[in-house]
N, C-alpha and C positions, 0 to 999 in steps of 0.2 A: 153496092157501090162498085163502079167500074174500077178496074185495077189501074187504068191510066190516071184517073182522078186521085186515087189513093197515093200513087207514086208522086204526082205533081205536088200534092199537099205535103207529103213527107219531105221532099227535097226543098220545097219553099221554106219550110221551117228550119231545116238544117242549115241552109245557106244564110238565112237571116241571123241565126244564132252564131254562126261562124264569123259573120261580119261584126257582130257585137263583141265577141270575144277578142278579135284582133284590135278593136278600138280600146278595149279595157287594157290590153297588154301595152299598147303604145302610150296610153294616158298615164299609167302608173310609172312607166319608164321615164317619161318626161318629168314627172314629179320627182322621181328618184334622183335625176340629174341635178335638180335644183337643191335637194335636201342633203346630198352626200357627195358633193363635188370632189373634195380632197381625198376621199377614200375609195371612190367608185372605180371598179374595173370596168372594162368595156361592157356596157349594158345591152348593146344592140345585137351582137352575135347570138346570144341566147334566144332572142325572139325569132331569129331565122331558124334555129334548131327546133323551136316549138312546132314549126310547120312540118318538119320532116322533109322539106324540099331544099336542103342545103345546096345540092349540086346544081339545081336550076338557078338558084340565086347567084352562086359564085360564077356561073357561066355568063350571066347577063350583067351582073353588077360588080363582081369582084369583092371589094372591101365592104364590110357591114358598118357603114356610117349612118348617122341619124337620117339624113335625107334619102339615102338608098333604101333603108329599111322601111321608112314611112311610105316611099313610092311603092315598094314591093308589097307590103302588107295592106296598104290602104287603097292605092289608086292605079296600080299596074293593070292595064286592060288585057295584057297577054297572060298574066298569071291567073290560073283558074280559081284561086282561093283568095284573091284580094277582096277587101271590103266592097269595092266598086263592082267587080265582076260577080261576086256573090249576090249583092243586092239587085243587080240587073237580072241575074238568073232567077232569083226569088220572085221578082216582079213579073217576069215572063211566065213562070209557073203559076203565079196567082192569076194572071190574065187568062190563062187557059182553063182555069177552074173557077171563074167568077161566080158561077151559080152555087158553089159550095161555101163561099165566103160572104160575110156581111159587107155592105157598101163601106162602112166605116173602116173595116180591116183593110180592104183594098186601098182605100184612099190614104190611110196612114202609111202603108208600105210604099206607095207611090211617092208620098211626100218625103219619106225616109231616103229613098233612092235619089231623088232630085237634090235633097240637101247635101248629100255626100258628093254627088257629081258636080254640082255648082260650086262647091268649096275647094275642089281639088287643086286649082291653080295657086290660090293663096296659101294653102296648107303645105304644098310642096316647097314653097319658098321659105315659109316660116311656120313650121308645125307648132301648134299650141295644144296644151293639155285641155284648155277650155273647149276647143272644137271636138276633141274626142270624148269629152264628158257629155257634150251635146249629142253626139252619136249614140252614146249609151242611153241617154234620156229618150231619144227617138225609139230605140230598141225596146226599152221598158214600156213606153207608151203603146207600141204596136202589140207587144205581148199582152198588155192589159186589155186592149181593145178586142183582141182575139178571144180572150177568156171570158169577157163580159158580154160579147155580142153574138158568139156562136153557140149553138146547141152543143152540148158535150156528147155528141153522137160518134159514129165511127170515124167521120172525117176529122173531128177534133182529136180523137185518140191517135190517129196516124200522125197528126201534127205534133202531138205531145211526144210520141216516140222519137220523131226526128229531132225535136228540140233537145230532149234529155240525153239522147245518145251523143249528140254533138257536144253538149255541155259536159258530160262525163269525160269525154275525150280530152277536151281542152283543160279541164280542171286537173287531170292527171298529168298532162304534158307540162303545164306551167310549174307544178310541184317538182317534177323530175328535173327540169332545167335549173330551178333554184338550187336544188340540193347539190348539183355538180358544178355549177358555173358562176353563181352570183357572189359567193363569199370570197373576198380578196385573198385572205391568208388564214391558215389554220389557227393562228394566234387570235384571230378575231371572233372565233366561236364563243358565244355567250356574252359578248361585249355589246355596247350600245349600237355599234355598226351592224352587228348581226341582228339585233332587235329591230332596227330600222328596216332591214331588208325583209325579214319575216313579216313585219307590219305591212310593207308594201305589197307582198304577195297576198296577204289577206285582203287588202284593199282591191286587188285585181279581181277577186271573186265576190266583192261586196260583203266580206265576212268579218271585217275587223271588229265592228261593234258586237256582232253575235258571239265572236270568240271571247272578247273581253268581258261580256256579261257572265261567262262561265269560268274564265280563268283570268287572274290578275296579272300574271307574268307571261312573257314570251318564252315558251318552252318547246323545244323541237319535237318532243314526243307528242305533246298535246296538239301542236299545230298540224303535224302529219296525220294524227287521228282525226282532227277536224276536217281536213281535206278529203280523207279517204273513207272514214267510217261514221261520220256524224249522221244520225238517223233522221234528223228533222231539218237541218240547214239545206235549202233547196239547191245549192250548187255543190254539195259534197258528192263524191262518186257514189256512195251507198244510196243516198236519197234519190239521185238520178236513176240508178239502176232499179230501185224499188218502183219508181214512177213508170219506167218503161215496162216492167213486168206487169204492173197493174193495168196499163193501157192495152198491152197485148192480150191480156186475159179478157178484157172487155171486148176487144175486136173479135176474139174467138167466139164469145157468147153471141155477139150481134150478127156474126156471119153464119151462125148455126152449124159450125164445123164439129164433127164428131171426134176428130183426131187433132192432137197437138202438133203444130209445125215445129221444125227444127229451131226456129228463132226463139220461141217461148221456152223450149227445153234448155237452150243455151243460156238464156238470160236468167232462168231459174237456177241453173247450175252456178253461174257467176255470182248471183246474189248469195247463194249458200256458201260459196268460197269466201266471200267478203265477210259474211257473218261469223265464219269460223277462223278468221285471221285477226291478228292484233298487231299493234305498232311495234312491240319488241321483236316479234318474228319478222316483220317487214324489214326493219333496220338491220337485224342480225343477218338475214339472208340476202340483203342488198335491195335497197329501195328501187334502184334502176331496174333490176331484174324483175321485181314485182310489177312495176308499172309497165315494163316492156311486155310482159305476159298479158297484163290487163289490156293494153293496146291491141294485141293480137286477137284477144277474145272479143273486144268491141268491134273490130273490123269484121271478124267472122260472123258476129250477130247481124251486122249490116248486110253482109252477103246473103245470109239466110233469109232475111226479111225480103230481099228482092225475089228470091226463089219461092218463098212461101206465099207471098201476097201479090207482088206486082206482075209476076209472070204466070203464076198458077191460077189465081182467082180472076175470073172474068166478071162475075156478078155476085152480089150478096144481098 
């Protein structure tokens, strides 16, 4: 496989996953505003913090209002990671590697992009959770089409690596933001308000039902463990990292490489660290510090992928 094709597929997948996650965050925030009006602290500033682009937002928008954040995360054509710019970039990457994708996959991504672009005007005026739920449905449809119409060959594994790295990144960020920003007062810990907010965060990763099947009550230790260490839930950090490691090993086999690149060494090391960690240690040592280190490691793995595969490998 040409490194150019591998890189385009990888970024196409990351960009579409990023768009989906932004839709999830906005959708659950709009629902939270309806459910918790009298107790809610500002719910929009944390969504800006999730991106890590606070300075960019403040320079252009100033205050984190509903309309400003929706414009920023969903429809801003100047912001490199808005839903619209991500989907446009994903579609352009898909266009450049049409031969590696099924017709159904390209058409679904194209329809996804046009749905978001054509809805931008009405949603900026009156954003609705129903629209962002539809965006999430488009994303799930596209993922399903990819998985059911593409051979699970090297191209698919690069796609899977991009998707799961992005997913791990966003799952950890939304957990970090909740822990520090969404709870109004210390007195609310363990109350119905706290339960509602944790439920909302579980909904953001489509994990509410999966969590409740295992646990009857909202418990902070169990919820943090679900986000970070659950072995089988597909949006937990641990499950995402395991999927990345598995796909990278398949790529190594298919490429016939005799040596392991830095990316696979780093992802294996991260997975081992997660395996040897537990919730009590994370909370005792500071969850923000744990997730901050995780973010650095995920970024480092992404940089190593570029060096190992997209610049180094010409053919396989």
